[in-house]
C-alpha positions in Angstrom: 32.2 -28.1 8.2 31.3 -31.3 10.2 28.5 -30.2 12.5 28.3 -33.6 14.2 31.8 -33.1 15.6 31.1 -29.9 17.5 27.3 -30.0 17.9 26.6 -29.5 21.6 30.3 -29.4 22.6 30.7 -25.8 23.9 34.5 -25.8 24.0 34.7 -27.2 20.4 32.1 -24.7 19.2 34.1 -21.8 20.7 37.3 -23.0 19.1 35.5 -23.4 15.7 33.9 -19.9 15.9 37.0 -18.2 17.1 39.0 -19.8 14.3 36.4 -18.7 11.8 36.3 -15.1 13.2 40.1 -14.9 12.9 39.9 -16.2 9.3 37.1 -14.0 8.0 37.4 -10.8 10.2 40.1 -9.1 8.1 40.1 -6.2 5.6 39.6 -8.6 2.8 36.1 -9.3 4.1 34.9 -5.9 2.9 35.9 -6.5 -0.7 32.6 -8.3 -1.5 30.5 -6.9 1.3 28.2 -3.8 1.4 30.1 -2.5 4.4 32.6 -1.2 1.8 30.3 1.8 1.2 30.6 3.4 4.6 34.2 2.4 4.7 34.8 4.7 1.8 34.0 7.8 3.8 36.3 9.5 6.3 33.5 11.6 7.9 31.4 9.9 10.6 28.2 11.4 9.4 28.8 10.5 5.8 29.6 6.9 6.8 26.6 6.5 9.0 24.2 8.0 6.4 25.4 5.8 3.5 25.7 2.9 6.0 22.1 3.2 7.0 20.9 3.5 3.4 23.1 0.6 2.3 21.9 -1.6 5.1 18.3 -0.7 4.2 18.6 -2.1 0.7 20.8 -5.1 1.8 18.7 -7.9 0.6 19.4 -9.9 -2.5 22.8 -10.5 -4.2 25.6 -8.6 -2.6 26.9 -7.5 -6.0 23.6 -5.8 -6.8 23.3 -4.2 -3.3 26.8 -2.7 -3.7 26.0 -1.4 -7.2 22.8 0.2 -6.1 24.4 1.7 -3.0 27.0 3.3 -5.3 24.1 4.8 -7.3 22.8 6.3 -4.0 26.3 7.9 -3.4 26.1 9.4 -7.0 22.6 10.7 -6.4 23.8 12.4 -3.3 26.8 14.0 -5.2 29.3 12.0 -3.2 28.3 13.8 0.1 25.6 11.8 1.8 25.2 13.8 5.0 25.3 17.2 3.2 22.6 15.9 0.8 20.4 14.7 3.6 20.7 18.1 5.4 20.5 20.4 2.4 18.7 18.7 -0.4 16.1 21.0 -2.0 12.8 19.7 -3.4 14.5 19.8 -6.9 17.4 17.8 -5.6 15.0 15.2 -4.1 13.2 14.8 -7.4 16.4 13.5 -8.8 15.9 10.4 -6.6 12.6 9.5 -8.2 14.1 6.9 -10.6 16.0 4.9 -7.9 14.8 1.4 -7.3 16.1 -1.6 -5.4 13.6 -4.4 -5.3 10.6 -2.8 -3.4 12.6 0.2 -2.2 11.9 3.0 -4.7 12.4 6.7 -5.2 9.4 7.6 -3.0 10.9 5.6 -0.2 14.3 7.2 -0.7 12.8 10.7 -0.4 11.0 9.8 2.8 14.3 8.3 4.1 16.2 11.5 3.4 13.5 13.5 5.3 13.6 11.0 8.1 17.3 11.2 8.4 17.2 15.0 8.4 14.6 14.8 11.1 16.7 12.6 13.4 19.8 14.8 12.9 17.9 18.1 13.6 15.5 16.8 16.3 17.5 14.1 18.2 21.1 15.2 17.4 22.0 12.3 15.1 21.5 8.8 14.1 23.1 7.2 17.2 21.1 9.5 19.5 17.8 8.5 17.9 18.3 5.0 19.3 18.9 6.3 22.8 16.7 7.3 25.8 18.4 9.2 28.6 21.8 8.5 27.0 21.3 4.7 26.9 19.9 2.3 24.4 18.3 0.0 26.9 17.2 -3.3 25.5 18.1 -3.3 21.8 14.5 -4.4 20.7 13.2 -1.3 22.5 16.0 0.9 21.0 15.1 -0.2 17.5 11.4 0.4 18.1 12.2 3.8 19.5 14.3 4.7 16.5 11.6 3.6 14.0 9.0 5.8 15.8 11.3 8.8 15.7 12.4 8.2 12.1 8.9 8.2 10.8 7.6 11.3 12.8 7.8 13.4 9.6 4.9 13.0 7.1 5.4 9.9 4.9 3.6 7.3 3.0 2.7 4.2 5.0 4.3 1.9 2.5 7.8 3.2 3.4 7.5 2.0 7.0 8.1 -1.6 5.9 11.7 -0.7 5.1 12.6 -0.2 8.8 11.9 -3.4 10.8 10.4 -3.4 14.3 11.2 -6.2 16.7 8.1 -5.3 18.6 6.2 -6.8 15.7 8.4 -10.0 15.7 10.7 -9.0 12.9 14.3 -10.3 13.1 15.4 -6.7 12.0 18.4 -8.2 10.2 19.3 -5.1 8.2 19.1 -2.7 11.1 21.0 -5.1 13.4 23.7 -5.3 10.7 23.8 -1.5 10.5 24.3 -1.3 14.2 27.0 -3.9 14.1 28.8 -1.8 11.5 28.6 1.4 13.6 29.2 -0.1 17.0 31.7 -2.9 16.8 35.4 -1.9 17.1 37.3 -1.3 13.9 40.5 -3.2 15.1 40.0 -6.0 12.6 39.4 -3.7 9.7 35.8 -4.8 9.1 33.3 -2.9 11.3 33.7 0.8 11.8 33.5 1.5 15.6 32.1 5.0 15.1 29.5 4.9 17.9 30.5 4.7 21.6 27.2 5.1 23.5 25.9 1.7 22.4 28.1 -1.2 23.7 29.0 -4.2 21.5 27.7 -6.3 24.4 24.2 -4.9 23.7 24.1 -5.8 20.0 21.9 -8.5 18.5 23.0 -10.8 15.8 21.8 -9.9 12.2 20.0 -13.1 11.4 20.0 -14.1 7.7 19.9 -17.3 5.7 23.6 -18.1 6.1 23.9 -17.3 9.8 20.6 -19.1 10.6 21.5 -22.2 8.6 25.0 -22.6 10.1 23.8 -21.8 13.6 21.2 -24.5 13.4 23.7 -27.0 12.0 26.0 -26.2 15.0 23.2 -26.5 17.5 23.3 -22.8 18.5 19.8 -22.2 17.3 16.8 -24.5 17.8 14.0 -22.1 16.7 13.0 -22.8 13.1 11.5 -19.3 12.3 13.8 -16.5 11.5 12.1 -14.0 13.8 13.1 -11.9 16.8 12.8 -14.8 19.2 15.4 -16.6 17.1 17.6 -13.5 17.2 17.4 -13.5 21.0 18.1 -17.2 21.2 21.1 -17.1 18.9 22.6 -14.0 20.5 22.2 -15.5 24.0 24.1 -18.6 22.7 26.9 -16.4 21.3 27.1 -14.4 24.6 28.3 -17.7 26.2 31.4 -17.5 24.0 32.0 -13.7 24.3 29.6 -11.7 26.6 31.3 -8.4 25.7 31.2 -8.8 21.9 28.9 -11.7 20.9 28.0 -10.3 17.5 31.6 -10.6 16.3 30.6 -14.2 15.6 28.1 -13.0 13.0 31.1 -12.6 10.8 32.2 -16.1 11.6 28.8 -17.7 10.9 28.3 -15.7 7.8 31.8 -16.6 6.4 31.3 -20.3 7.1 27.9 -20.2 5.4 29.1 -18.5 2.3 32.2 -20.7 2.1 30.1 -23.9 2.3 27.5 -22.6 -0.1 29.8 -21.7 -2.9 
């Protein structure tokens, strides 16, 4: 990638990003990506439960994330939604040994209870982001979801595993989960399971790869990887596709990985 060739040239940037999207947005993308976990389930509720849990632990090496997400599937007897809705205290104790970095068995039990709560109280995971049938601004929708998710009794430490843009977090993992659920499945990558949140409303999941490439291309000036950077980069990507700006997350991530390894 020669950033000096396209830096600041909008037409050239769009051409580069569109070409990268066409190259990376294909079923082969999921082979090494955690999105393969929700892809493995035909049921919407199974896919969104394991998708949410997988996205929650999606930091570190992708190979480790995928391996630990598969452990989650095994702990839930291969039926994530049924486990969330029906797990007894004895079933929940089986999760005590789970650990992925700072996310442990205690956190997992609280997440199961939180998921059960949003299904029983708000009608489902998608619904828990909405107010009056609409997400509104995505920062507010994520903040709303976090408040609802943690309404059941829980340990304070677990709250750190759901980011909140209201506190400046870039909310990378929850934005990634939303991309998985909302973006159309026509390219065989994202799942397109949710219809009441529009792809136009999504915010880019900002990580090391996307941030580095975006800055090299002149799409992002802010040096901190915080919510303001997410807003800046998403606004830049909307200039190329206002209806589906976050499709370019796949392009930026693919370019970053390709030029890292």
